[in-house]
C-alpha positions in Angstrom: -0.1 0.1 -0.1 1.4 3.5 -1.1 0.4 6.9 -0.8 -0.8 9.2 2.4 -1.6 5.7 3.9 -1.0 5.9 7.7 -1.5 3.3 10.7 -3.6 4.4 12.9 -4.3 1.3 15.3 -2.7 0.0 18.4 -0.2 -3.0 17.7 2.4 -4.7 19.3 6.0 -6.0 18.7 9.3 -6.5 19.8 11.7 -4.2 20.3 15.8 -4.6 21.2 18.1 -2.0 22.1 20.2 -0.5 25.0 18.9 1.8 27.5 20.3 5.8 27.3 18.0 7.1 30.1 15.7 6.0 33.0 12.9 8.1 34.9 12.1 5.0 37.7 9.4 7.5 39.5 8.1 7.6 35.8 8.2 4.4 35.8 9.7 5.4 31.5 12.4 3.9 30.1 14.3 4.9 27.1 16.0 3.1 24.5 18.4 3.3 21.2 17.9 0.8 18.5 20.3 -0.8 16.4 19.2 1.8 13.3 19.9 4.4 15.9 16.4 5.3 16.8 14.7 6.3 20.0 11.6 4.4 21.7 10.3 5.6 25.3 8.4 3.1 27.3 6.3 3.0 29.3 6.8 0.0 32.4 4.2 0.3 35.3 2.7 -3.1 34.5 5.6 -4.9 33.0 6.9 -8.7 33.8 10.6 -8.9 32.8 12.6 -12.2 32.8 16.5 -12.8 32.9 17.6 -15.0 29.7 17.7 -18.9 30.3 19.6 -21.3 28.3 17.6 -24.5 27.6 17.1 -26.7 31.0 17.2 -24.0 33.2 13.8 -22.9 35.0 12.4 -19.4 34.6 13.7 -16.2 35.9 11.5 -13.7 37.4 13.7 -10.9 38.1 10.2 -8.2 37.6 10.9 -7.3 41.1 14.0 -5.5 39.8 13.4 -3.9 37.1 13.5 -0.7 38.7 16.9 -1.9 39.1 18.4 -3.2 36.4 17.4 -0.5 34.1 20.7 0.9 33.9 22.2 3.2 30.9 23.7 0.7 28.7 22.0 -2.3 29.2 20.9 -4.2 26.1 17.4 -5.9 26.7 14.2 -6.8 24.7 11.2 -5.8 24.9 8.1 -6.8 23.5 4.8 -3.9 24.0 1.5 -2.6 22.9 2.1 0.5 20.4 -1.0 2.9 21.3 -1.4 5.4 18.2 -1.6 9.1 19.6 -1.7 13.2 17.5 2.0 13.1 18.3 3.1 9.7 17.6 3.0 6.1 19.4 3.0 5.5 22.9 4.5 2.2 23.8 3.6 0.1 26.9 6.0 -2.4 27.9 4.1 -5.9 28.7 7.4 -7.9 28.5 10.9 -7.3 29.0 14.0 -9.5 28.9 17.7 -9.0 30.3 20.9 -10.9 28.7 22.6 -11.0 31.4 22.7 -10.1 35.6 25.4 -7.1 34.8 24.8 -4.4 32.1 27.7 -4.9 29.3 27.7 -8.5 30.0 25.5 -11.2 28.0 24.6 -15.0 30.0 26.1 -16.6 26.6 29.1 -15.2 27.2 29.5 -17.7 30.3 32.2 -20.3 28.7 29.8 -23.3 30.0 26.6 -21.3 27.9 27.3 -23.2 25.0 28.8 -26.6 25.9 25.3 -27.0 28.5 23.0 -26.0 25.4 24.1 -28.4 23.4 24.5 -31.3 26.1 20.4 -30.6 26.2 20.5 -30.3 22.5 21.9 -33.6 22.2 19.8 -35.0 25.0 16.5 -34.3 23.6 17.1 -35.7 20.0 19.0 -38.9 21.8 15.7 -39.7 23.7 13.3 -38.7 20.8 15.0 -40.7 18.6 16.3 -44.1 21.0 14.0 -43.6 24.4 16.4 -44.2 27.5 18.0 -47.4 26.0 21.4 -47.9 26.8 21.3 -50.0 23.6 20.3 -46.8 20.6 18.7 -48.7 17.6 19.6 -46.6 14.2 16.7 -49.0 12.5 14.0 -46.9 14.9 15.7 -43.5 13.4 13.0 -41.1 12.0 13.3 -38.3 9.9 10.6 -36.6 11.1 10.0 -35.5 14.5 7.2 -33.2 15.9 7.0 -30.3 17.9 7.1 -32.0 21.3 9.9 -35.1 19.8 7.5 -37.2 19.0 8.0 -39.2 15.6 6.3 -38.5 12.7 4.1 -40.9 10.4 7.0 -40.9 7.9 8.8 -43.9 7.1 11.3 -42.4 4.7 15.1 -42.7 6.6 17.4 -40.0 4.7 20.8 -40.6 4.6 21.7 -37.0 5.0 19.3 -36.3 8.3 20.9 -39.3 10.4 24.1 -38.0 8.7 23.3 -34.6 10.7 22.5 -35.9 13.9 26.0 -38.2 13.8 27.4 -34.8 13.7 25.8 -33.2 16.0 26.3 -35.9 18.1 30.2 -36.0 17.7 30.5 -32.5 18.7 28.2 -33.3 22.3 31.4 -35.8 22.6 33.8 -33.5 21.3 33.0 -30.7 24.0 31.2 -33.1 27.0 33.9 -36.3 26.9 30.0 -38.1 27.3 30.6 -41.6 25.7 26.6 -41.9 25.5 27.0 -39.7 22.5 30.1 -41.0 20.9 28.3 -44.4 21.2 25.5 -42.8 18.6 27.6 -41.2 16.5 29.5 -44.2 15.5 26.4 -46.8 15.7 25.1 -44.1 12.4 28.1 -44.0 10.9 27.7 -47.6 10.5 24.3 -47.3 10.4 25.3 -44.9 6.8 27.6 -47.8 5.5 25.8 -50.3 6.0 22.3 -49.2 4.9 23.1 -45.9 3.0 26.0 -46.5 1.3 26.4 -48.3 -3.0 29.9 -48.9 -3.3 30.5 -48.6 -7.3 33.6 -51.4 -7.6 33.2 -50.4 -11.2 34.0 -46.7 -11.7 35.9 -46.7 -7.8 33.7 -44.7 -6.0 31.1 -45.0 -3.3 28.1 -42.7 -3.6 25.0 -42.6 -0.9 21.6 -43.5 -1.6 18.9 -40.5 -0.5 17.4 -43.0 2.0 15.4 -45.9 2.7 12.0 -46.7 3.4 11.7 -49.1 6.2 7.8 -49.1 6.4 6.0 -53.0 7.1 9.8 -54.0 8.6 11.1 -54.6 5.0 13.4 -51.7 3.8 13.7 -50.3 0.2 16.6 -48.1 -1.6 15.6 -44.4 -2.1 18.4 -44.0 -5.2 17.5 -40.2 -6.1 16.3 -37.6 -4.3 12.4 -37.0 -3.5 13.1 -33.3 -2.2 11.2 -30.9 -4.7 14.0 -29.0 -6.3 16.1 -32.2 -6.6 13.5 -35.0 -7.9 15.3 -38.3 -9.6 18.3 -36.9 -9.6 21.3 -37.1 -7.6 22.5 -33.2 -5.9 25.8 -32.5 -5.3 24.9 -31.5 -1.3 22.6 -35.5 -0.7 26.1 -36.6 -1.2 28.2 -33.3 0.9 25.8 -33.9 3.8 26.2 -37.6 3.6 29.9 -37.2 5.1 29.7 -34.3 7.1 28.5 -37.1 10.6 31.4 -39.1 9.7 33.6 -36.6 8.9 33.4 -35.2 12.6 33.5 -38.6 14.1 36.2 -39.0 12.0 38.3 -36.7 13.5 37.4 -37.9 16.9 38.4 -41.7 16.3 40.4 -41.7 13.2 38.9 -44.9 11.8 41.0 -45.8 8.4 37.0 -46.7 7.4 35.4 -43.8 7.1 38.7 -42.4 5.5 38.1 -45.0 3.3 34.3 -43.9 2.5 35.0 -39.8 2.1 37.7 -40.6 -0.2 35.6 -42.6 -2.7 33.3 -40.3 -2.3 35.9 -37.4 -3.2 36.3 -39.5 -6.4 32.9 -38.9 -7.2 32.7 -35.5 -7.1 35.8 -35.2 -9.5 34.9 -37.8 -11.3 31.0 -37.4 -12.1 30.4 -33.5 -10.6 33.6 -31.4 -11.1 33.4 -29.0 -14.0 37.3 -29.6 -15.7 37.5 -27.6 -17.9 35.8 -24.3 -16.5 35.8 -25.2 -13.0 33.8 -25.9 -10.1 31.4 -28.6 -9.4 27.8 -29.2 -10.9 24.8 -29.4 -8.8 23.2 -32.0 -10.4 24.1 -35.4 -11.9 21.1 -37.9 -13.5 21.0 -41.4 -12.0 21.8 -43.7 -15.3 25.1 -42.3 -16.7 25.8 -40.1 -13.8 26.0 -37.1 -16.2 25.7 -33.3 -15.5 23.9 -32.4 -18.9 21.3 -35.4 -19.3 18.1 -33.9 -20.4 16.5 -35.6 -17.6 17.6 -33.0 -15.4 15.8 -30.1 -16.2 16.2 -27.4 -15.2 19.2 -28.4 -13.1 20.3 -29.7 -16.1 24.2 -28.4 -16.6 23.7 -25.6 -13.5 26.0 -25.0 -10.5 25.3 -23.1 -7.7 26.2 -22.4 -3.7 25.4 -25.9 -2.3 27.8 -27.4 -5.0 30.6 -25.1 -4.1 30.7 -23.7 -1.2 28.8 -26.5 1.0 32.3 -28.8 0.7 33.9 -27.0 3.2 31.6 -26.1 6.0 30.3 -29.8 5.9 33.0 -31.7 5.4 36.2 -30.6 4.1 37.3 -28.2 6.5 36.7 -30.9 9.2 39.1 -33.0 7.1 41.2 -31.2 7.1 41.6 -30.4 10.7 41.3 -34.4 10.9 44.3 -35.0 8.5 46.4 -31.7 7.7 46.6 -33.2 3.7 47.6 -30.5 0.9 45.6 -31.9 -1.4 41.9 -31.1 1.0 43.2 -27.7 0.9 44.2 -27.8 -2.9 40.2 -28.3 -3.0 39.4 -26.0 -0.2 41.0 -23.2 -2.2 40.0 -24.1 -5.2 36.6 -23.9 -4.1 37.3 -20.2 -2.3 38.9 -18.9 -5.1 36.0 -19.8 -7.0 33.6 -18.1 -4.9 36.0 -14.5 -4.8 36.2 -15.1 -8.5 32.6 -15.7 -9.4 30.2 -15.1 -6.9 30.0 -11.5 -5.2 28.4 -9.2 -8.7 28.9 -5.8 -9.1 24.9 -3.7 -8.3 24.0 -6.8 -5.4 24.8 -5.9 -2.2 24.4 -10.1 -2.2 26.2 -12.8 -4.1 25.0 -14.8 -7.2 24.0 -17.9 -6.0 23.2 -19.5 -9.0 25.2 -20.3 -12.6 25.1 -21.7 -15.6 28.1 -23.9 -16.7 29.8 -21.4 -18.3 29.3 -19.3 -14.9 26.8 -16.8 -16.2 24.2 -15.9 -13.8 20.9 -18.3 -13.5 18.5 -15.4 -12.9 15.1 -17.7 -13.6 15.6 -20.4 -11.7 12.8 -22.5 -9.6 11.8 -20.6 -6.5 15.2 -18.7 -6.5 15.1 -16.4 -9.2 17.0 -13.6 -8.8 16.7 -13.5 -4.7 20.0 -14.1 -1.9 19.5 -16.1 0.7 20.8 -14.2 3.3 22.6 -17.0 6.2 25.0 -17.9 2.0 26.1 -14.6 2.0 26.4 -14.6 6.2 28.2 -18.4 5.9 30.5 -17.3 2.9 31.9 -14.1 5.2 32.4 -17.4 8.1 34.5 -19.8 5.7 36.4 -17.5 4.2 37.9 -16.5 7.5 38.8 -20.2 8.1 40.2 -20.3 5.0 42.3 -17.4 5.1 43.9 -19.4 8.7 44.6 -22.2 5.8 46.1 -20.7 3.2 45.5 -16.7 3.6 44.9 -14.2 0.5 43.9 -10.5 1.5 41.2 -11.4 -1.1 40.0 -13.8 1.2 39.6 -11.5 4.1 38.7 -8.6 1.9 35.4 -10.1 0.3 34.9 -11.6 4.5 35.2 -8.2 5.8 33.1 -6.5 3.2 29.8 -9.3 3.3 30.4 -8.3 7.7 29.8 -4.5 6.6 27.5 -4.3 4.3 24.5 -7.6 5.1 23.1 -5.8 8.7 21.2 -2.9 6.2 19.9 -5.4 4.0 19.3 -8.9 5.6 19.1 -7.5 9.5 16.3 -6.6 11.7 17.6 -3.5 13.3 14.9 -3.1 15.6 14.5 -6.4 17.0 17.5 -8.1 16.0 18.1 -11.7 14.4 18.5 -12.6 10.5 15.7 -12.7 7.5 15.9 -15.7 5.0 15.1 -14.7 1.5 14.9 -11.7 0.0 15.1 -9.5 -3.6 18.6 -9.3 -4.7 18.2 -5.7 -6.2 15.7 -3.6 -5.6 13.9 -1.6 -8.2 13.4 2.3 -9.2 11.8 4.1 -5.8 12.5 1.3 -3.4 14.7 2.0 0.2 14.6 -2.1 1.4 15.0 -5.0 -0.8 11.7 -7.2 -0.3 11.3 -10.1 1.3 10.5 -12.9 -1.1 7.7 -14.5 0.4 7.4 -13.6 4.4 9.5 -11.8 7.4 10.0 -15.2 8.8 14.0 -15.9 10.4 15.5 -19.2 10.0 17.2 -21.5 12.8 19.9 -21.7 10.9 20.1 -18.2 9.4 21.0 -16.9 13.2 24.0 -19.8 13.9 25.2 -18.8 10.3 25.5 -14.6 11.8 26.4 -15.4 15.0 29.7 -17.8 13.9 30.7 -14.9 10.7 30.4 -11.9 13.2 31.8 -14.4 16.5 35.4 -15.2 13.3 35.6 -11.4 12.1 35.6 -9.6 15.4 38.2 -12.4 16.8 40.2 -11.9 14.0 40.2 -7.9 12.8 39.3 -6.8 17.1 36.4 -4.7 15.2 34.6 -3.8 17.7 30.7 -3.0 15.5 31.6 -7.2 14.3 31.6 -7.9 17.9 28.3 -6.1 18.7 26.9 -8.1 15.5 27.4 -11.3 17.0 26.3 -10.5 20.6 23.3 -8.5 18.9 22.8 -12.2 16.7 23.2 -14.6 19.8 21.2 -12.8 22.2 17.9 -12.9 19.6 18.8 -16.0 19.0 18.8 -17.2 22.8 15.9 -15.5 23.6 13.6 -16.8 21.2 14.6 -19.8 19.7 14.8 -21.5 22.3 12.1 -23.9 23.1 12.1 -24.2 27.5 8.5 -26.3 27.1 9.0 -29.5 24.4 13.6 -29.0 24.7 15.0 -28.2 21.3 14.8 -25.0 18.8 12.2 -24.2 17.0 12.6 -24.4 13.0 11.5 -20.7 12.5 10.0 -17.5 14.2 8.2 -14.8 13.6 10.2 -11.2 13.1 8.7 -10.3 16.6 10.3 -13.7 17.8 7.0 -15.4 18.7 7.4 -19.3 17.4 6.2 -20.0 13.6 4.7 -23.4 13.9 2.7 -24.2 10.9 3.5 -26.7 8.6 6.6 -28.7 8.4 8.2 -25.7 10.3 6.2 -27.1 13.3 8.6 -29.8 13.5 11.6 -30.7 15.2 13.4 -32.6 12.6 12.4 -33.1 8.7 14.4 -32.9 5.7 15.7 -29.6 6.2 16.6 -29.8 10.0 18.2 -32.3 12.4 21.2 -31.9 14.8 23.9 -30.2 12.7 23.6 -26.4 12.5 22.9 -26.0 16.8 25.4 -28.1 17.4 27.8 -27.1 15.0 27.3 -23.4 16.4 27.2 -24.5 20.3 30.7 -26.4 19.6 32.4 -23.7 17.4 30.4 -20.2 19.0 32.2 -22.4 22.1 36.0 -22.4 19.9 35.8 -18.8 19.2 34.2 -17.2 22.2 36.9 -18.7 24.6 39.8 -19.3 21.8 39.4 -15.6 19.9 37.0 -13.4 22.2 37.4 -13.9 26.1 41.4 -15.7 26.6 39.9 -19.2 28.0 40.7 -22.6 27.9 39.3 -24.9 26.2 39.3 -28.8 25.9 37.9 -31.3 23.6 37.7 -35.1 23.9 39.2 -37.5 21.5 38.8 -41.4 21.2 41.7 -42.8 18.7 41.1 -46.0 17.7 43.9 -48.6 17.7 44.3 -48.8 14.1 43.9 -44.7 13.6 47.1 -42.7 12.1 49.2 -42.0 15.6 49.2 -38.7 14.5 46.2 -37.1 16.3 45.1 -33.6 15.3 43.4 -31.8 17.6 43.0 -27.8 16.6 39.4 -27.0 17.0 38.4 -25.1 13.8 40.9 -23.3 11.4 41.8 -20.0 13.5 44.6 -17.8 12.5 48.0 -19.3 12.6 49.8 -18.7 16.3 46.6 -18.0 18.0 46.1 -21.4 19.7 48.5 -23.6 21.9 48.0 -27.3 22.9 48.5 -26.9 27.2 48.2 -30.0 27.9 46.8 -33.0 27.4 45.5 -36.8 29.5 45.5 -39.8 27.9 43.4 -42.6 29.3 43.0 -39.9 32.5 46.8 -39.2 32.9 49.2 -36.8 32.1 50.9 -37.7 28.8 53.5 -35.3 27.6 53.7 -36.4 23.6 53.0 -33.4 22.1 53.3 -30.5 19.8 52.2 -27.7 21.6 52.2 -25.1 18.6 51.3 -28.0 15.4 48.1 -29.1 17.8 48.7 -32.8 17.6 49.6 -35.5 19.3 52.2 -38.4 19.1 50.0 -41.3 20.6 51.0 -44.4 22.4 50.9 -48.1 20.7 47.8 -50.0 21.9 45.3 -52.5 21.7 42.1 -50.3 22.5 41.0 -46.8 22.0 42.6 -44.5 24.4 40.6 -41.5 25.7 42.5 -38.4 25.1 41.7 -34.7 26.9 43.4 -32.1 24.7 43.4 -28.9 26.7 44.1 -25.6 24.3 44.5 -22.0 25.1 45.1 -18.7 23.1 48.9 -18.1 22.7 48.0 -14.0 23.2 
């Protein structure tokens, strides 16, 4: 609606801001929002709580409102906006404080993210396998309802099992809880036994989309059943089939997992790779394994963000951390050089995400058209900084910083915090904002990309603006995505933080959601905050098998060279001195049983 329309009705909304003034006698507080606007609110009838983590009780602080509303305090205020002749009067109804002291955040306490991951791992463990000490992946279901109850869908999707395995392996790395590793190892075995196809003629491995376990029988599903990729083999499904096994491999060094990964890499290089123009095609057909087959339709001879960029965060960076092999760094470098060269585009703050085989932009594909996924831009910034730690290049950090500086104005909600989903890449004449493609909801995984992107940017550059963005993103996620009633994390929330609970977005697990993004956030937020931002030590757990390589690499992530040292090691509960503090490696003793290794890392500066 345009013209002289002026809203003259009351509505409720969320405001995120910093206290600038407080009148305790009049019970009025004034906030400054992220985009510099001033909001004055009456709070006489408001309730208040302190931010809480999963598994923690509600903390009412209504009686302390006047005490807590000090200048500089960062908070969320939900209120009713009443129209009047001189503008709106805001009456606060609920206030959420982010920490006991102004300038201090509960989620920056060293135990916040590990505790959250433990709660998430327990939720998915009980939802999928109950309390039994003998978890059976035959009982696994792709879909979980809001409460964690299993849906009626009987297809076990490979990627969602792999994502669950990643989450359980990560929970073990942060806690040393053997139950999580047991599930990760059993999930990896289940993937190998049920979802893996070994093509001995071509010497490759590829992974089924899933299996249908209806009626007690198992039917293989070779090609994707997802609408975007129907009856094709998409690169991203093969990519995410590796996410869980690779994280498990970091812990155990199981050579069978390494063999599967190598064979899948041969699949990528033999059938998905464009050896002439560079990069990887997004799909191949199931018969000829060709990216050019007419049956692929709109996916014929195409490349996209997932087929180029998703290798790195899903498995390839973790594979490099586990092995230190130059060939994996070479593949990473190839992918990131392509991202820097091909994805940015003049005239839009967002990257281009879909391409024809000659790298010309594809702006007519399906739902994407000429639209930007906000989280993909943030994901690029985050992973460019990780890649720069492996093979530094100025253009990596330049693009990462550019995205970090420009993205808040076009992809963030500057009044409420949080990050939007899909927007039009370009503005039409006369438009001040990039239009939302369908809605103004906020997805859980895109908040993760923002938190990690700005944490690593702040940790690498010392830029206070990036640290503020990291905190505002983490504040929104922790205040509104955690389900304190049923457990787990909501798929989507409305712009004002209220959960959106319709259709597949009501689920706690489905084709798009399992334990991966949530666990990745908890693990790496712990790494970045402790080692890069707060100067605190961090312990990680590993359990290498007898047949594993005897050099165990324990780097927590791709961090700036020289920023972290290995301070102490325990093997089977006893101090161990056979390690290189600068290389972050441990020379393991020979053993006939798995070793329990605790590696304590500390900032080097």
